[in-house]
Structures are given as structure tokens and as C-alpha cells.
N, C-alpha and C positions, 0 to 999 in steps of 0.2 A: 564167258561174258559177265561183266559186272552187273550186280543187281541195280535196278533203276527205280529211284524213289524221289518224289518231289521234296525239296528241302523244307517246305511248309509243314510236311508231316512230322518231321523231327521236332520242329517248334511246338506243334500242337500237343504231341504226346508228352514232351518234357514239361510243358506248362501244367498239365494235369498232375504230374508228380510233384511239382513245386507247390501247387495249390493245396495238396494234402499236407505238405511239410510246413507251410507258412500261411497262416490265416490272414496275413496282411497283404497278400497278393490279390489284386483286383484286375479285371480285364474289361476293356471297353471296345466296342465295335461300331463301325459305320455301316451296319446292315449287311456286312459281307463276311460274317463269321464262318459260314460254311466254306467259302473259298480260301480264307486265310488259315483255317483250321482252329481258330479261336473257339469254335463251337464245341470242341472236345472238352474245354474248360466249362463252357456253358452247361453242358449236360451233367457234369459232376458237381459243380458249385454255382447253381443258378442265382443264389443270393449275393454272389460276388461278381456277377456278370451284368454288364449294362449295355444294351443296344440303344444307341442314341439316334438311330436312323441315318438317312443320307445327309449327314451334317458333320463333316469332318472337323470343322472349326470347334464345334461343341464337344466332339470327342476329345480333342487335345486340351481344350480349356477345362473340361471336367476332370480329365486325368491329372492335370496340374493341380486342381483344387484338392483332389483326393490325396495326392502325394504330400501336400502341405499338412494334411491331417495324419500323416504317418504311414500311409499305404504305399506299396510299390505298384505302380499302375502300368499295365501293358495296354497300349493303344494300337488297334489293328484295323487295317483297311488295305485297299489296293495302293500301290506306291504312287501312281499318278494322281490319285485323289488326295492322299494325305500330305505328300510333300509339296504339292502345288497349291491346293486350295487352303490348306491350314498352315502355310508357311509363316505367316505373321504370328500365329499363336505358338508355333514351335520356337520361333526366334525369341519372342518376348516373354511368354508365359513359362515356357519350359527351360530354354537355354540361358536366358538372362538371369533367371532365378536358380539355375543349376539344380533343377528338381529331379526327383527319382521317377522319371517317366521313360518307359521303354517303348519305342515306336517300332513295330514289326509289320512290314508290308510285303505282300505277295504281288504277283503279276507285274514284275519288272522285266525289261529286256525284250528282245524280239521273240523269244521262245514262249511268250504269252500266246503267240500263234493267231488263231482265228479271230480273236477279239479286235485285232487291228490297231491302227496308229493311235486312236484315241485312248486306248488302255495300255499300250506298250510304253511304259515309262522308261525313258532312256537318259534322264537327267538327274535322277534321284541322288546318286552318289556325289555328284558335284554340288547339288543344292545343300545336302546335309553336311558335307565336310567343311564348308566355309563357316558353319555356325560354331562360335566359341562354346566350349564344354561338351559339344556333341561328339560321340564316338561312333564310327561307322564300320559295319561288319557285313561281309558278303560271303557266306559259307559255301564251301565247295561241294558238300554233300549233306545228306540228311542227318548223319551222325554228328557232324560238325555243327549243324544248326541246333541240335539238341544241347550240345555242350555250351555253345554260345548263349543259348537261352538261360541255362543254369547260371552261368557267370554273370550275365546281365542282371539277374535277380539278386546276386550276391554283392555286386559292386554298385555303390551309390552313384546317382547322376544320370544324365540323359544318354540314351543309346538309340541308334537306328540300325535295324537289321533288315536286309533285303532277302526275301525267300522266293522260291520258284513255284510256278504252276506246273511247269513241265518236269518230268522225272529226270533226275541227274544220276550218273553212275556213282555208286558208293565206292569211294576210293580209300577211305580210312577204316580203322577198326575201333571197336568200343574202348579198347585199352589205350589208344593213342592220346597223348596229352594235348590240351588246347589252352592257349593263353592269348588274351587280347594283345595286339601289338607285336606278336612274335610269329614271324612267317615260318612256314614249313618247307624244307627242301624235300620234294617228292622224289626227285632224281638228281643225282650229281652229274656234273659235266664241266668241261674246260673250254669249249669253243664259243659258246654263246649261252645267255641265260634267258629263259622264257618265264615271264612273271604273269600269272593269271589270277583271276578271282571268279568265284561262282563256277558256272559251267565251263568257263574258258580254261580252268585248270585241267579238266579232262581233255579238252581240245589241244592244250599244250603238250600233254603226254602223247597224244596221237602225232603231233608235229615232231616230237623228239624221236619217235619210231621212224618216221619218214626221213628225217635228217640222218639218222643212224645208217640208213642204207647208202647214203652218200658220204659216209665216213666222217660225219659231223657229230661231235659229242656235245649234246645240249643239256644244260642244267634246267630243271623245272622247279619253280617256286610257287607255292600256294600262298598268295598274299590275301588271306581272308579278312584282315583288318586294313581298311583303307585309311582310317584315322583312329589312333596314331599309327602311322606307317612304320614298319620295321626298317629304319634307316641303315642299321648295321648290315642287314641282309642285302640291301641294295648296294651299299658301298663295297661289300665283300664280292658281290657278283661282278660289279664293274671292274674291280682290280684283278680278279682271278680269271674272268672270261673275256673281258674287253669289248663286249657287245651285249645289248639288252633288247628284248622284244616284250612289250606289254600286250595283254589280251584281255578284253572286257566286253561284256554285252551291254554297252553303254555308249553314249556320245563320246567322241574323241576328245572333247573339251571338258576339263575340270574333274575327270574321274581318276581311275587308277593310273593311266598313262601320264597324266599331268602331275599326279602326286609323286610318281617315281622320277619323272624328269626334273622336278624341283630339287630332289636330292642329288641327282646325277650332276646337274650343271653347277651345283654349289660345292661339290666335293671331288668327284672323279669323272670328268666328262668323257664319255665314250659314245660311239654310235648307238642310236636308239631308233627303233621302229615301233609304231603303235597300231595294233589291230583293234579297231573299234568301229562304231557306226559313224560314217563320214558326213556329219552335219545335215542329216535328212531324217524325216519321220519314218516310223515303221510302216508295215503293210500287213494286210490280211494274208494268211497262208499257214501251212503246216510248219511246225518249229524247224525241222531240218531244212525245208525249202528256204526258210527265211535266213537261217544261218549261212546257207550258200549264197543267197541273194545279196546279203550284206557283207560277204567275204569275212566270215567269222569262224571258219573251219580250221581243222588241223593243217590242211593243205595250205591255206592262206598264211597261217603262222609260220610254216616251214619256208615259204617263199620270202616272207619278211625277214626271217632269220638269216637267210643267205644274203640278202641285201645289206643287213647290218654287218655281217662278217666281212663283206667286200669293202665296207667303209672303214674298217680298222686301219689304224696308222701302220704304215709299213716299217 
């Protein structure tokens, strides 16, 4: 069984390493540094850590100001608070000015669990990817989250990264390369392509094993970068497998599925199915119970794959 670690842990640990290497890195929190793991940085570099309280708009505005003074600012909170309450500041202060602000938010998706609908952000990927200059990342495991954190610090401009409260299976190795905008083929296949982000990469691998028992060869792609999307990987999948299923712990509108569909319809139109939350709010429950409740499991992905395959042109 794979090791299980929240992706927020990878972010927190890598942030500490970066703080040692670069004194221009500062971290800002909306009073949730323990939950986001920004507190790891706080303990090591308190003089470069700023808790602005439950005031997400101030967190973003202050991060923007610090970046204009030459700092690389990491702004951290829960996804639902930062992307919704501080949207105007993210849009005008950060993205319009193309500032070096990295927005890292935990507690997104239904696997937030017992915190319920008010804290289960299911819209963040859509909200962030429509902003010009903003790049959007949803790592599949803790090692990928750490690598993304390091690259965000090295690449100028705004970034949004979604991290998890729930532990995710560790799928990658320390030696695996990571590049923004470059998808990873986790498993090759010829009959259908399963494209996931975050936890749904692991669920897509489970689906591929289920499909294998029925003689279906599924390709599995880790689309960790929602924007810029790896269009080449999508087009190649469409041409070579003829059917695509996207899987995300997010609303079906505006997220990974929509991003992939935009590429597919403009280039190589093939049957597509989307596994996502179907235009409803989250609920309180255990993470696994909620994945089943919202039909976000490997079994659900496998069923969708069979539907997509049946829709292939004869």
C-alpha cells in the first residue's frame, strides 16, 4: 500500500527549505497557518511571517505590496476563504499587475470531510484559471506539492496551488521531474484516457485496474497543471485513444474537465465524460464516504470510461 500524506505537508516542508536559501521569501497567513502548514515557516523564520488574522483581503493586498518591494510572497489560507472573499484583490492587485504572489490554499474538495459544505471549496480551480497571468496547480501527491512549491518560488508571477487536508497516496518519487504545464503519463494505454488532478489521479489508477479486468487498456494522465494546460498531451490522447474521461474533486463547471474539453472540441473532437461534483454543495462526512456520495471513486471513473468508449465512432 502507498504511503499516505497530505499534499499540504509537502508544501510546508519545502517552504522552510526555500526560506533558508532565499531571504526574500515572506509568508502571509489568514490565521490558519497550522492547517495550511505555513506554520512550519513561521517557527523557523518568524521575522518573515505575518499573520493578518481572519482578513483574507488584507492578506492578498499586503502580499501584493511586499512583492512590489522585491519580495516573493506566499499567501496562505483555506481555498474557500482566499479565492472567494479576496477575489477582487487577487484580480486587480495581484494578476492585473502580474505580481510575484504565490497563493497556496488547503482544504479544497469534498475530502475536507467533516468541516462540511461551508469549507469544502469546489469552485477554486474555475475561479483562478479565468484570471489572466494566474497559473493553477493541483498536485497529485506530497512530493509533487514540494516540487511545485520550489518552482513557484523560482518562476516570477502569480500562482495558485491547491493542497489537501486529507492524506493522498504518494505516487511519485523524489527523482521524478516536475514541470509546470507538462502533464505526466502515469500509465500508458490505447482504449481510453483518464485525466485526473489531485487525489483523482490515484482514483484514475484504481479505475485503470478495474478496466483492465474487462480487457480495457486505459491511459492515465496526471494533469497537475490546470493552467497552462498541456494541450499536446490532450491532443495526443484524443488521437491515440479516441475517448477521454476527466476526474476532479471540483465542480463539473470551469475546472479540469472544462479545460480539457476546450482543447478537445477545437482540435480532435472525441467522446468525453466528466467525473466531478454535479452542481451541488458538499456535505459533512468522512472523506471516503463523501467520495462515494459524490461519485468520485475509481469505480465511477471506470463506469464513465466504458460510456465514453461506447460513444466512439464506429
